[in-house]
C-alpha positions as CSV (number, residue, x, y, z in Angstrom):
1,M,0.0,0.0,0.0
2,A,1.4,3.4,-1.0
3,K,1.8,6.0,1.8
4,K,0.1,9.3,1.4
5,V,2.3,12.3,0.7
6,Y,1.1,15.9,1.1
7,T,2.7,19.3,0.7
8,G,1.7,22.1,3.1
9,K,2.8,25.1,5.1
10,V,4.0,25.1,8.7
11,V,1.5,27.1,10.8
12,S,2.8,26.3,14.3
13,D,6.2,25.2,15.8
14,K,5.6,25.8,19.5
15,M,5.8,22.1,20.4
16,D,9.1,20.2,20.9
17,K,9.9,18.0,17.9
18,T,6.4,18.6,16.4
19,V,5.0,21.1,13.9
20,I,1.5,21.6,12.7
21,V,1.2,21.6,8.9
22,A,-1.8,23.0,7.1
23,V,-2.6,21.2,3.8
24,T,-4.9,23.1,1.4
25,T,-7.1,21.1,-1.1
26,F,-9.6,22.3,-3.6
27,F,-12.6,20.3,-4.7
28,Q,-15.8,21.0,-6.6
29,H,-19.1,21.0,-4.7
30,P,-21.2,18.0,-5.9
31,V,-24.4,20.0,-6.2
32,Y,-23.5,23.6,-6.8
33,K,-20.3,23.0,-8.8
34,K,-18.4,25.8,-7.0
35,T,-14.7,25.3,-6.2
36,V,-14.3,25.0,-2.5
37,K,-11.0,25.3,-0.5
38,K,-10.5,23.0,2.4
39,I,-7.6,23.3,4.9
40,T,-6.6,20.3,7.0
41,K,-4.1,20.5,9.8
42,F,-1.7,17.6,10.5
43,K,0.7,17.2,13.4
44,A,4.1,16.1,11.9
45,H,7.3,14.9,13.5
46,D,10.3,17.3,13.2
47,A,13.1,15.6,15.1
48,E,15.6,18.4,14.9
49,N,13.2,21.3,15.4
50,K,14.5,22.5,12.0
51,Y,11.2,23.9,10.5
52,H,9.5,27.1,11.5
53,V,6.3,29.0,10.7
54,G,5.9,29.8,7.0
55,D,8.1,27.0,5.7
56,T,6.7,24.8,2.9
57,V,7.2,21.1,3.7
58,K,6.4,17.7,2.4
59,I,4.9,15.2,4.9
60,I,4.5,11.4,4.6
61,E,2.2,9.0,6.4
62,T,3.8,6.8,9.0
63,R,3.1,4.6,12.0
64,P,1.5,6.3,15.1
65,L,4.2,8.3,16.9
66,S,1.9,9.7,19.6
67,K,-1.8,10.1,20.3
68,E,-2.4,12.4,17.3
69,K,1.0,12.4,15.4
70,R,1.0,10.1,12.3
71,W,3.1,12.1,9.9
72,V,6.8,12.8,9.3
73,I,8.5,15.7,7.4
74,I,10.6,14.4,4.5
75,D,11.5,17.6,2.7
């Protein structure tokens, strides 16, 4: 099974070894056909505290690292 990979922007780096990444997706509403923007936030592992607010990063799905953290930054 292929692991999911998303590109997003770091919106919070206040935690130790964890950042929150906001991933924006666009989809068309099934009835009204309007393009809708959806923002989903993921907690991602950042072992070296290398990334800060505003950075664009690529995250990949992984095993559960904590209660809510299931993503790791790869780039």
